[in-house]
TIFIKE-852456 format. One record per residue (C-alpha): residue number from 1; z, x, y. Coordinates in nm, 2 decimals, always signed. Example, Ala and Ser with C-alpha at 12.3 -4.5 7.8 and 13.67 -1.06 7.14 Angstrom:
<r><gudren>1</gudren><Z>+0.78</Z><X>+1.23</X><Y>-0.45</Y></r>
<r><gudren>2</gudren><Z>+0.71</Z><X>+1.37</X><Y>-0.11</Y></r>
***
This chain:
<r><gudren>1</gudren><Z>+3.52</Z><X>-0.61</X><Y>+2.01</Y></r>
<r><gudren>2</gudren><Z>+3.35</Z><X>-0.28</X><Y>+1.96</Y></r>
<r><gudren>3</gudren><Z>+2.98</Z><X>-0.29</X><Y>+1.86</Y></r>
<r><gudren>4</gudren><Z>+2.89</Z><X>-0.10</X><Y>+1.54</Y></r>
<r><gudren>5</gudren><Z>+2.69</Z><X>+0.22</X><Y>+1.58</Y></r>
<r><gudren>6</gudren><Z>+2.39</Z><X>+0.14</X><Y>+1.35</Y></r>
<r><gudren>7</gudren><Z>+2.21</Z><X>+0.46</X><Y>+1.45</Y></r>
<r><gudren>8</gudren><Z>+2.41</Z><X>+0.66</X><Y>+1.20</Y></r>
<r><gudren>9</gudren><Z>+2.27</Z><X>+0.44</X><Y>+0.92</Y></r>
<r><gudren>10</gudren><Z>+1.91</Z><X>+0.49</X><Y>+1.00</Y></r>
<r><gudren>11</gudren><Z>+1.71</Z><X>+0.67</X><Y>+0.73</Y></r>
<r><gudren>12</gudren><Z>+1.43</Z><X>+0.88</X><Y>+0.88</Y></r>
<r><gudren>13</gudren><Z>+1.14</Z><X>+0.92</X><Y>+0.65</Y></r>
<r><gudren>14</gudren><Z>+0.94</Z><X>+1.24</X><Y>+0.71</Y></r>
<r><gudren>15</gudren><Z>+0.56</Z><X>+1.23</X><Y>+0.69</Y></r>
<r><gudren>16</gudren><Z>+0.43</Z><X>+1.32</X><Y>+0.34</Y></r>
<r><gudren>17</gudren><Z>+0.28</Z><X>+1.67</X><Y>+0.30</Y></r>
<r><gudren>18</gudren><Z>-0.06</Z><X>+1.71</X><Y>+0.13</Y></r>
<r><gudren>19</gudren><Z>+0.10</Z><X>+1.83</X><Y>-0.20</Y></r>
<r><gudren>20</gudren><Z>+0.34</Z><X>+1.53</X><Y>-0.20</Y></r>
<r><gudren>21</gudren><Z>+0.05</Z><X>+1.29</X><Y>-0.13</Y></r>
<r><gudren>22</gudren><Z>-0.15</Z><X>+1.44</X><Y>-0.43</Y></r>
<r><gudren>23</gudren><Z>+0.15</Z><X>+1.41</X><Y>-0.66</Y></r>
<r><gudren>24</gudren><Z>+0.22</Z><X>+1.05</X><Y>-0.55</Y></r>
<r><gudren>25</gudren><Z>-0.14</Z><X>+0.94</X><Y>-0.59</Y></r>
<r><gudren>26</gudren><Z>-0.16</Z><X>+1.08</X><Y>-0.94</Y></r>
<r><gudren>27</gudren><Z>+0.18</Z><X>+0.97</X><Y>-1.06</Y></r>
<r><gudren>28</gudren><Z>+0.16</Z><X>+0.62</X><Y>-0.92</Y></r>
<r><gudren>29</gudren><Z>-0.18</Z><X>+0.55</X><Y>-1.07</Y></r>
<r><gudren>30</gudren><Z>-0.09</Z><X>+0.72</X><Y>-1.40</Y></r>
<r><gudren>31</gudren><Z>+0.18</Z><X>+0.45</X><Y>-1.45</Y></r>
<r><gudren>32</gudren><Z>-0.11</Z><X>+0.21</X><Y>-1.48</Y></r>
<r><gudren>33</gudren><Z>-0.33</Z><X>+0.44</X><Y>-1.69</Y></r>
<r><gudren>34</gudren><Z>-0.56</Z><X>+0.48</X><Y>-1.38</Y></r>
<r><gudren>35</gudren><Z>-0.68</Z><X>+0.78</X><Y>-1.19</Y></r>
<r><gudren>36</gudren><Z>-0.90</Z><X>+0.87</X><Y>-0.90</Y></r>
<r><gudren>37</gudren><Z>-1.17</Z><X>+1.13</X><Y>-0.88</Y></r>
<r><gudren>38</gudren><Z>-1.14</Z><X>+1.44</X><Y>-0.68</Y></r>
<r><gudren>39</gudren><Z>-1.35</Z><X>+1.29</X><Y>-0.39</Y></r>
<r><gudren>40</gudren><Z>-1.12</Z><X>+0.99</X><Y>-0.35</Y></r>
<r><gudren>41</gudren><Z>-0.80</Z><X>+1.20</X><Y>-0.38</Y></r>
<r><gudren>42</gudren><Z>-0.94</Z><X>+1.43</X><Y>-0.11</Y></r>
<r><gudren>43</gudren><Z>-1.02</Z><X>+1.13</X><Y>+0.11</Y></r>
<r><gudren>44</gudren><Z>-0.67</Z><X>+1.01</X><Y>+0.08</Y></r>
<r><gudren>45</gudren><Z>-0.49</Z><X>+1.34</X><Y>+0.12</Y></r>
<r><gudren>46</gudren><Z>-0.69</Z><X>+1.44</X><Y>+0.43</Y></r>
<r><gudren>47</gudren><Z>-0.64</Z><X>+1.12</X><Y>+0.62</Y></r>
<r><gudren>48</gudren><Z>-0.35</Z><X>+1.14</X><Y>+0.87</Y></r>
<r><gudren>49</gudren><Z>-0.23</Z><X>+0.78</X><Y>+0.82</Y></r>
<r><gudren>50</gudren><Z>-0.16</Z><X>+0.85</X><Y>+0.45</Y></r>
<r><gudren>51</gudren><Z>+0.13</Z><X>+1.07</X><Y>+0.56</Y></r>
<r><gudren>52</gudren><Z>+0.31</Z><X>+0.74</X><Y>+0.59</Y></r>
<r><gudren>53</gudren><Z>+0.46</Z><X>+0.66</X><Y>+0.24</Y></r>
<r><gudren>54</gudren><Z>+0.41</Z><X>+0.28</X><Y>+0.29</Y></r>
<r><gudren>55</gudren><Z>+0.05</Z><X>+0.32</X><Y>+0.41</Y></r>
<r><gudren>56</gudren><Z>-0.03</Z><X>+0.53</X><Y>+0.11</Y></r>
<r><gudren>57</gudren><Z>+0.15</Z><X>+0.29</X><Y>-0.13</Y></r>
<r><gudren>58</gudren><Z>-0.04</Z><X>-0.01</X><Y>+0.01</Y></r>
<r><gudren>59</gudren><Z>-0.38</Z><X>+0.16</X><Y>-0.05</Y></r>
<r><gudren>60</gudren><Z>-0.28</Z><X>+0.28</X><Y>-0.40</Y></r>
<r><gudren>61</gudren><Z>-0.17</Z><X>-0.07</X><Y>-0.49</Y></r>
<r><gudren>62</gudren><Z>-0.51</Z><X>-0.21</X><Y>-0.38</Y></r>
<r><gudren>63</gudren><Z>-0.70</Z><X>+0.06</X><Y>-0.56</Y></r>
<r><gudren>64</gudren><Z>-0.49</Z><X>+0.00</X><Y>-0.88</Y></r>
<r><gudren>65</gudren><Z>-0.64</Z><X>-0.35</X><Y>-0.91</Y></r>
<r><gudren>66</gudren><Z>-0.99</Z><X>-0.27</X><Y>-0.78</Y></r>
<r><gudren>67</gudren><Z>-1.25</Z><X>-0.33</X><Y>-1.05</Y></r>
<r><gudren>68</gudren><Z>-1.57</Z><X>-0.16</X><Y>-0.94</Y></r>
<r><gudren>69</gudren><Z>-1.52</Z><X>+0.21</X><Y>-0.99</Y></r>
<r><gudren>70</gudren><Z>-1.88</Z><X>+0.29</X><Y>-0.90</Y></r>
<r><gudren>71</gudren><Z>-1.80</Z><X>+0.18</X><Y>-0.54</Y></r>
<r><gudren>72</gudren><Z>-1.45</Z><X>+0.35</X><Y>-0.52</Y></r>
<r><gudren>73</gudren><Z>-1.53</Z><X>+0.61</X><Y>-0.25</Y></r>
<r><gudren>74</gudren><Z>-1.66</Z><X>+0.33</X><Y>-0.03</Y></r>
<r><gudren>75</gudren><Z>-1.35</Z><X>+0.12</X><Y>-0.10</Y></r>
<r><gudren>76</gudren><Z>-1.12</Z><X>+0.40</X><Y>-0.01</Y></r>
<r><gudren>77</gudren><Z>-1.31</Z><X>+0.47</X><Y>+0.31</Y></r>
<r><gudren>78</gudren><Z>-1.29</Z><X>+0.10</X><Y>+0.39</Y></r>
<r><gudren>79</gudren><Z>-0.91</Z><X>+0.11</X><Y>+0.38</Y></r>
<r><gudren>80</gudren><Z>-0.88</Z><X>+0.43</X><Y>+0.58</Y></r>
<r><gudren>81</gudren><Z>-1.04</Z><X>+0.28</X><Y>+0.89</Y></r>
<r><gudren>82</gudren><Z>-0.70</Z><X>+0.12</X><Y>+0.97</Y></r>
<r><gudren>83</gudren><Z>-0.46</Z><X>+0.34</X><Y>+1.17</Y></r>
<r><gudren>84</gudren><Z>-0.13</Z><X>+0.18</X><Y>+1.09</Y></r>
<r><gudren>85</gudren><Z>+0.04</Z><X>+0.01</X><Y>+0.79</Y></r>
<r><gudren>86</gudren><Z>+0.04</Z><X>-0.32</X><Y>+1.00</Y></r>
<r><gudren>87</gudren><Z>-0.33</Z><X>-0.31</X><Y>+1.05</Y></r>
<r><gudren>88</gudren><Z>-0.38</Z><X>-0.23</X><Y>+0.68</Y></r>
<r><gudren>89</gudren><Z>-0.16</Z><X>-0.52</X><Y>+0.58</Y></r>
<r><gudren>90</gudren><Z>-0.36</Z><X>-0.75</X><Y>+0.80</Y></r>
<r><gudren>91</gudren><Z>-0.68</Z><X>-0.63</X><Y>+0.62</Y></r>
<r><gudren>92</gudren><Z>-0.52</Z><X>-0.68</X><Y>+0.28</Y></r>
<r><gudren>93</gudren><Z>-0.41</Z><X>-1.03</X><Y>+0.36</Y></r>
<r><gudren>94</gudren><Z>-0.75</Z><X>-1.12</X><Y>+0.49</Y></r>
<r><gudren>95</gudren><Z>-0.90</Z><X>-0.99</X><Y>+0.17</Y></r>
<r><gudren>96</gudren><Z>-0.66</Z><X>-1.20</X><Y>-0.04</Y></r>
<r><gudren>97</gudren><Z>-0.74</Z><X>-1.51</X><Y>+0.16</Y></r>
<r><gudren>98</gudren><Z>-1.11</Z><X>-1.46</X><Y>+0.10</Y></r>
<r><gudren>99</gudren><Z>-1.06</Z><X>-1.38</X><Y>-0.27</Y></r>
<r><gudren>100</gudren><Z>-0.79</Z><X>-1.62</X><Y>-0.37</Y></r>
<r><gudren>101</gudren><Z>-0.77</Z><X>-1.91</X><Y>-0.13</Y></r>
<r><gudren>102</gudren><Z>-0.99</Z><X>-2.22</X><Y>-0.16</Y></r>
<r><gudren>103</gudren><Z>-0.95</Z><X>-2.59</X><Y>-0.11</Y></r>
<r><gudren>104</gudren><Z>-0.97</Z><X>-2.64</X><Y>-0.49</Y></r>
<r><gudren>105</gudren><Z>-0.73</Z><X>-2.36</X><Y>-0.58</Y></r>
<r><gudren>106</gudren><Z>-0.48</Z><X>-2.26</X><Y>-0.32</Y></r>
<r><gudren>107</gudren><Z>-0.36</Z><X>-1.97</X><Y>-0.53</Y></r>
<r><gudren>108</gudren><Z>-0.30</Z><X>-1.74</X><Y>-0.23</Y></r>
<r><gudren>109</gudren><Z>+0.05</Z><X>-1.88</X><Y>-0.22</Y></r>
<r><gudren>110</gudren><Z>+0.11</Z><X>-1.76</X><Y>-0.58</Y></r>
<r><gudren>111</gudren><Z>-0.03</Z><X>-1.42</X><Y>-0.50</Y></r>
<r><gudren>112</gudren><Z>+0.18</Z><X>-1.38</X><Y>-0.19</Y></r>
<r><gudren>113</gudren><Z>+0.49</Z><X>-1.51</X><Y>-0.36</Y></r>
<r><gudren>114</gudren><Z>+0.45</Z><X>-1.26</X><Y>-0.65</Y></r>
<r><gudren>115</gudren><Z>+0.40</Z><X>-0.98</X><Y>-0.40</Y></r>
<r><gudren>116</gudren><Z>+0.70</Z><X>-1.07</X><Y>-0.19</Y></r>
<r><gudren>117</gudren><Z>+0.92</Z><X>-1.10</X><Y>-0.50</Y></r>
<r><gudren>118</gudren><Z>+0.79</Z><X>-0.76</X><Y>-0.63</Y></r>
<r><gudren>119</gudren><Z>+1.10</Z><X>-0.53</X><Y>-0.65</Y></r>
<r><gudren>120</gudren><Z>+0.96</Z><X>-0.25</X><Y>-0.43</Y></r>
<r><gudren>121</gudren><Z>+0.87</Z><X>-0.51</X><Y>-0.17</Y></r>
<r><gudren>122</gudren><Z>+1.22</Z><X>-0.65</X><Y>-0.18</Y></r>
<r><gudren>123</gudren><Z>+1.36</Z><X>-0.31</X><Y>-0.13</Y></r>
<r><gudren>124</gudren><Z>+1.13</Z><X>-0.26</X><Y>+0.17</Y></r>
<r><gudren>125</gudren><Z>+1.23</Z><X>-0.59</X><Y>+0.32</Y></r>
<r><gudren>126</gudren><Z>+1.59</Z><X>-0.52</X><Y>+0.23</Y></r>
<r><gudren>127</gudren><Z>+1.64</Z><X>-0.87</X><Y>+0.08</Y></r>
<r><gudren>128</gudren><Z>+1.76</Z><X>-1.00</X><Y>-0.25</Y></r>
<r><gudren>129</gudren><Z>+1.58</Z><X>-1.23</X><Y>-0.50</Y></r>
***
């Protein structure tokens, strides 16, 4: 039996250009009536790792729910120390564990479940509900 040639089905995603990053940052956050200041947008656009669409999306999702806007530049810088989406995901999961997981309230499971069942995550994982 002949093996299928899966290489012709690979979608290659090009790195985001600075203009695309800027538009994505503004458009994504605008859906939630949020916006970043010029300093934070500049931090995100200038960082090489944000050329990866998934890396940028992970940071934007975290910033979307971040509550202390006086500390926002520091929060952005804290995410940008991670070089890859994998490292960034590890940091986000550690953050969730410290914020949402306790012996009295093991709600981390609820948070992870809602994240994993979130439609964009499902598309990324190529699974169905």
